[in-house]
C-alpha positions in Angstrom: -0.1 0.0 -0.2 1.7 3.4 -0.8 0.0 6.7 1.4 0.0 9.6 -1.7 -1.0 11.9 1.6 -3.5 13.0 4.2 -6.2 14.7 4.3 -8.2 16.4 7.5 -11.8 15.6 8.1 -14.3 16.5 10.2 -17.8 16.0 12.4 -20.5 17.6 10.8 -22.0 17.7 13.9 -19.3 18.7 16.6 -16.7 19.8 14.3 -13.8 17.7 16.0 -11.1 17.1 13.5 -9.9 14.0 11.7 -6.9 12.9 9.8 -7.5 10.2 7.3 -4.7 8.9 4.5 -5.2 9.3 1.6 -4.5 6.1 -1.0 -2.3 5.6 -3.6 -2.4 2.2 -4.4 -2.5 -1.0 -2.5 -2.4 -5.0 -2.9 -3.8 -8.3 -1.3 -0.6 -9.9 -1.3 -0.1 -12.0 1.7 -3.1 -11.3 2.7 -5.4 -13.1 4.8 -8.1 -13.9 3.3 -11.7 -15.5 4.8 -14.7 -17.5 4.1 -16.8 -14.3 5.0 -15.0 -12.2 2.7 -13.1 -9.9 4.7 -9.6 -9.1 4.3 -6.8 -9.0 6.6 -3.9 -7.4 5.8 -2.2 -4.3 6.7 -2.2 -3.2 3.1 -5.8 -2.9 3.3 -7.4 0.8 4.1 -9.7 1.7 6.9 -13.0 1.4 6.1 -14.3 4.8 6.4 -17.8 3.8 6.0 -18.7 4.8 9.1 -17.2 6.5 12.0 -18.1 7.2 15.9 -17.2 10.8 16.9 -14.2 10.9 19.4 -15.5 13.5 21.6 -17.6 12.2 24.8 -20.0 15.4 24.1 -21.2 14.3 20.8 -20.5 10.5 19.7 -22.8 10.8 16.9 -21.8 8.3 13.7 -21.0 9.6 10.5 -19.8 8.8 7.1 -16.1 9.4 6.5 -16.2 9.0 2.7 -18.9 12.3 3.4 -17.4 14.0 5.7 -16.1 17.8 5.1 -12.2 18.2 3.7 -10.8 20.9 5.6 -7.4 20.4 4.3 -5.4 18.2 2.5 -1.6 17.2 3.4 1.2 16.3 1.2 2.8 12.6 2.7 5.5 14.5 4.6 3.3 16.4 6.6 2.5 13.8 8.9 3.5 15.3 11.6 2.4 19.3 10.7 1.9 21.1 13.8 -1.3 22.9 12.6 -3.1 19.6 13.2 -1.7 18.0 15.9 -4.6 17.9 18.0 -6.5 15.3 15.4 -7.1 12.3 15.7 -5.0 9.9 13.0 -7.3 6.9 11.6 -4.9 4.8 10.2 -5.9 0.9 11.1 -8.9 2.6 12.5 -11.8 -0.3 12.4 -15.3 0.2 14.7 -15.9 -2.4 16.7 -19.5 -4.4 17.2 -20.9 -2.4 20.1 -20.9 0.7 18.1 -22.2 -1.0 15.2 -25.2 -1.9 16.2 -25.6 1.1 18.6 -25.0 2.6 15.0 -27.8 0.0 13.7 -30.6 0.9 16.4 -30.2 4.9 15.3 -31.2 3.9 12.2 -28.2 5.3 10.8 -28.3 3.9 7.2 -31.3 5.3 5.7 -31.3 2.7 2.7 -30.8 -0.9 1.7 -27.8 -0.8 0.3 -26.2 0.8 3.1 -28.1 -1.7 5.6 -26.1 -4.6 4.2 -23.0 -2.3 4.1 -23.1 -1.9 7.8 -24.0 -5.8 8.8 -21.8 -7.2 7.3 -19.1 -5.1 8.6 -21.1 -6.7 11.6 -20.8 -10.0 11.0 -16.9 -9.5 10.3 -16.7 -8.0 13.9 -18.3 -11.3 15.3 -16.5 -14.0 13.1 -13.6 -12.0 14.3 -14.4 -13.2 18.0 -13.3 -16.9 16.2 -11.4 -16.2 13.2 -7.6 -16.1 14.5 -8.5 -18.6 16.7 -11.3 -21.5 15.7 -11.0 -23.9 19.4 -13.0 -20.5 20.8 -16.9 -20.7 20.7 -18.8 -17.4 21.0 -20.4 -17.2 24.0 -24.8 -17.9 24.1 -25.2 -13.9 23.9 -22.5 -13.7 20.7 -24.1 -16.6 19.3 -27.6 -14.9 19.6 -26.7 -11.2 18.4 -24.5 -13.3 15.3 -27.4 -15.4 14.0 -30.2 -12.3 14.4 -27.9 -10.1 12.3 -27.3 -12.7 9.9 -31.2 -13.6 9.7 -31.7 -9.6 9.2 -28.6 -9.8 6.1 -30.2 -13.3 4.8 -33.5 -10.7 4.3 -32.4 -8.3 3.0 -29.9 -10.2 0.6 -32.4 -11.3 -2.5 -31.7 -14.3 -4.5 -29.8 -12.5 -7.6 -27.4 -15.4 -9.4 -25.8 -12.8 -11.8 -24.1 -11.3 -9.0 -21.5 -13.9 -7.3 -20.2 -12.0 -4.4 -24.0 -12.0 -3.7 -24.6 -15.2 -3.5 -21.6 -16.5 -2.5 -22.2 -14.1 0.9 -25.9 -15.9 1.1 -24.1 -19.7 1.0 -21.9 -18.0 3.5 -24.6 -17.1 6.0 -26.7 -20.1 5.6 -23.3 -22.2 6.9 -22.6 -20.0 9.7 -26.5 -20.3 11.2 -26.2 -24.2 10.6 -28.7 -24.2 7.2 -25.5 -26.6 5.4 -28.6 -28.0 2.7 -29.4 -24.5 2.3 -25.4 -23.1 2.1 -25.0 -25.9 -1.0 -27.8 -25.3 -3.0 -26.8 -22.0 -3.2 -23.2 -22.6 -4.1 -24.7 -25.1 -7.2 -24.4 -23.6 -10.1 -22.2 -20.9 -9.5 -19.6 -20.2 -12.2 -17.0 -18.2 -12.5 -13.2 -17.0 -14.6 -11.2 -15.5 -10.3 -9.2 -17.8 -9.1 -10.1 -15.7 -5.9 -14.2 -16.1 -6.0 -13.4 -20.0 -6.8 -11.1 -20.9 -4.0 -13.9 -19.4 -1.4 -16.8 -21.3 -3.5 -14.6 -24.7 -2.6 -14.1 -23.3 0.5 -17.3 -23.1 1.6 -18.4 -26.2 0.3 -16.4 -27.9 1.3 -17.0 -26.6 5.6 -20.8 -27.2 5.0 -20.3 -30.9 3.4 -18.6 -31.2 6.7 -20.8 -29.2 9.4 -18.9 -27.0 10.1 -20.8 -23.4 10.8 -16.8 -21.6 11.3 -15.9 -18.5 9.2 -12.6 -20.5 7.9 -9.0 -18.9 6.5 -9.0 -19.4 3.1 -5.3 -21.1 3.0 -5.3 -22.9 6.3 -6.7 -26.2 5.5 -6.7 -28.5 2.8 -10.0 -28.3 0.7 -12.0 -32.1 1.9 -13.1 -34.3 -0.8 -15.3 -37.2 -0.6 -15.7 -40.8 -1.3 -18.3 -42.5 -1.3 -19.4 -46.5 -2.0 -21.1 -47.8 -4.8 -24.1 -50.0 -2.9 -24.3 -49.1 0.1 -24.1 -44.7 -1.0 -22.9 -44.2 2.3 -20.2 -41.9 2.6 -16.6 -40.7 3.7 -15.0 -37.7 3.8 -11.5 -36.8 4.5 -8.6 -34.6 3.9 -7.2 -33.6 -0.4 -4.5 -35.5 0.3 -3.1 -34.1 -3.1 -4.1 -30.4 -1.8 -1.5 -30.4 1.4 1.1 -29.7 0.5 3.5 -30.4 4.0 6.9 -32.4 4.6 4.7 -34.3 6.7 3.3 -37.3 4.4 -0.4 -37.2 5.4 -1.9 -40.5 4.8 -5.2 -41.6 5.5 -5.7 -44.4 8.3 -9.1 -46.7 9.7 -9.5 -46.5 13.3 -10.0 -50.8 13.9 -11.9 -49.6 16.9 -14.4 -46.5 15.7 -14.4 -48.1 12.5 -13.1 -44.5 11.1 -11.4 -43.1 8.4 -9.1 -40.2 10.0 -6.3 -38.4 8.4 -2.6 -38.2 10.4 1.4 -37.1 8.9 3.1 -40.7 8.3 6.3 -38.6 9.2 7.7 -37.3 12.3 10.9 -35.1 12.4 14.0 -36.8 12.8 14.9 -36.8 16.7 19.0 -37.6 15.1 21.0 -34.5 15.5 21.9 -33.4 12.2 25.2 -34.7 10.5 27.6 -33.7 7.3 28.7 -36.0 4.8 32.0 -35.8 3.9 33.6 -35.7 0.3 34.1 -39.3 0.0 31.3 -40.0 1.8 28.8 -38.4 -1.0 31.3 -39.6 -4.1 30.8 -43.0 -3.0 27.6 -43.1 -1.4 28.8 -45.2 1.4 26.2 -43.0 3.8 22.8 -41.9 3.5 22.0 -38.3 3.9 20.7 -37.2 7.0 16.4 -37.5 7.1 14.5 -34.2 8.4 11.4 -36.2 8.5 10.8 -40.1 8.8 8.5 -42.4 9.5 6.1 -42.6 12.7 6.6 -46.3 13.7 2.6 -45.9 15.8 -0.1 -43.5 13.9 -2.7 -43.2 17.0 -6.8 -42.8 16.4 -7.2 -38.8 16.4 -10.6 -38.9 18.0 -9.7 -42.3 20.4 -6.2 -42.1 20.5 -6.1 -46.2 19.8 -2.8 -47.6 18.7 -5.0 -50.1 16.4 -5.0 -48.2 13.4 -4.0 -49.1 9.5 -3.2 -47.8 6.9 -6.2 -46.4 4.4 -6.7 -46.0 0.5 -10.1 -45.3 -0.4 -9.3 -46.3 -4.0 -8.0 -49.5 -3.6 -10.4 -50.5 -0.8 -13.9 -52.0 0.6 -16.7 -50.0 1.9 -15.7 -49.5 5.9 -19.8 -50.3 6.6 -20.9 -52.5 4.1 -17.9 -54.3 3.6 -18.6 -55.4 -0.2 -18.5 -52.1 -2.0 -16.3 -50.2 -4.2 -15.3 -46.7 -3.1 -15.6 -44.0 -5.9 -14.6 -40.1 -5.3 -18.0 -37.8 -5.5 -17.1 -34.9 -7.5 -18.2 -31.5 -6.0 -17.1 -29.2 -8.1 -17.6 -28.8 -12.0 -14.0 -26.4 -12.4 -10.9 -26.7 -10.6 -8.6 -24.4 -9.3 -5.7 -25.8 -10.8 -7.7 -25.5 -14.1 -8.8 -21.6 -13.6 -5.3 -21.1 -12.6 -3.4 -22.6 -15.9 
């Protein structure tokens, strides 16, 4: 992100002044992308769709983009003494409580404005679990989040020509726990964008395993489904082709629970590293040191049972009926690799 300068804006209610960045250009390189459409990056400019005035005697909400511009400064004039008392909005982010307050005060005058503010509120609630998916909403947070999701779904009417709107509807259904509606909404969506397709695949994948939390598009591989050709029972596992890891993940079956799970087949070599000398390298009389070596025992990651065995869905019989064969279920008409290539 490049900053071309700064502008001084003022609150339309009390004339409290603020300093905002003028952005020359920005990009998403190195950014974290999420299923709810949120982009986390220090190179993304702050949103000025809504600002709460810092003046305690005022506290009104206003649109930064529509605020009166008092002055414009060059990029080298950040510390100009004339504007030393202004509040700098770099990195400004309004919180969920303030957004709820703005909605209660009827800040939004149009349907589109309410969609923008409620989408921001969706992001703020999801921030509670965005960076640590082991956390859960409190009952109060869950109630407030679901209320906002319900209102957003009512506002976002079906428009199959607007793929971003349909994607947001699908994500809202998933976060609400309506996984069938989520999958139904995603079916038939077409795009030439690798980013949008990646988001479609992630939302679809998480809906198939009935996961309602916001998900990082890059934090884990896409799942895949195998279905028995006789009893039609399915297993859903990580797609090993998309797990780029030195730990060499494999599928295993837990004998005790009769479940298939994914686990690393290698671990870090506990022995110390060593260097091969010239003759060892030339005559191949000693193997090079391996950073990762095979695990001797792979316990079940559900029940921790040591009774496990390697499992290859495409080559082994169904774990339920014991007679049918597994075939992969095609979730998407287009693969991400087809668009990128």
